[in-house]
N, C-alpha and C positions, 0 to 999 in steps of 0.2 A: 549599492542600494539606490534605486531611483525615488525621486519623490515628485509627486504632482499635486497641484492646488487645484481644487474643483470647487464650485459653488453649488450649494444645495438649493435646488429650485422647488417649485410647485410639484413637478414630475418626480422629485427625489434626487438621488445622487446618480449622475450619469458617467460612467467610465468609459472613455473612448476605446474602440476595439484595438487599436494600436497598443494601448497600454496593457490591455487584457493579453494580447498575443505575446508582448514582451516578458510578462509574468509567467507564461507557460502553465497556466492553470487548467487547460483542457476545456471542453465545452459545457461542463457543469461544475458548479461551485457550491461550496457552504459558507453562509456568512455566520461568524461568531460574533455576538453583540453583547456588550456590556457597557455600563455608563463610560462615557468619554472614549469609547474605542470600538471600532468595526474591524474585524480581521476576515480576510477572504482566503479561502484555501480550496484545493481541489476536492471535489465531492468525493473521489476515491483516489487511492494511490495508483500511480501508473505502474505498468509492468515492471520497469527498471527499478523503481523504488521498492516495490514489493519483493522482487528478487534480491536486492541489496539486504534488506531486512531479514528475509528468510536465510539468506546465507551467513548473516551475523548470528542468528540463532543457532544454526546448525554448528557453526565453528566453536561458539562459546558454551554450547549445552551438549552437543553429540560428538564433537571432534573433527579433525581435520582429514580423517580418512574417507569422509562422505562427500557426495556432490548432490546438487539439486537440479531438477529438471526446468524446463521454461514454465513459467506460471500459466495456470488456466483459471479463467474467472468463473466461478459457480455461484448459484444462489441456493442456498441451503437455509431453510427454515426463515425465509424471508430476509436473510442476511447475505450480502455479496461477500464472497470469501475468494482470496487467492489460494489455490491448492498447488503444492509442489511435492512431486515424487522425490524421495530421497534414496539414493543408492550408493553402494560401495564404489570408490574410485577405481580400485584395482580390477574388480570382477563385474562391475555393473549389477550386482545382486540387489534387488529391491529390498530396502529396509524399513520403509514406512512412508507415511503422508504427513505432510506439515501443512496446516490451514492458518491463514492470516485474515483478520478482519479487513475488507477491502477499503473501508473508510479510515480506520484508525492505524492500521498496521500491526495492531496487537496479535500475538499468537492465540488463536482459538484452541487449537488442539495439535498435539503430536501423537500420532497413532502408529506405533511400530508395526511392522508386519509380523505374522504369527511365528515365522521362523526366527525373526530378530529378537523375539523374547526369550526363546530357548537357547 
């Protein structure tokens, strides 16, 4: 972990672009502010992190015979979501759709396909 000391001026706290780049936060960030602490994190999960979380969910809740697609970012009811098609590894048969909140990474829904329910 790197540390940098900055002075808060009349313009506020200025974080040099090189520090922002080294933190790999992306172009948009969220500031989480509480007394004595300011945390900076990406405004949304990057595709790699979203896919990692989706795969963890599938492995722990649905089993290891399934695979997930590449993520697609969707805007549903004013909420950005990462969507993943879930299919059987062996046959490629579609088994459902997994949606994650793009900001928090929490699972929004698992929607099994109709034939997956039967």
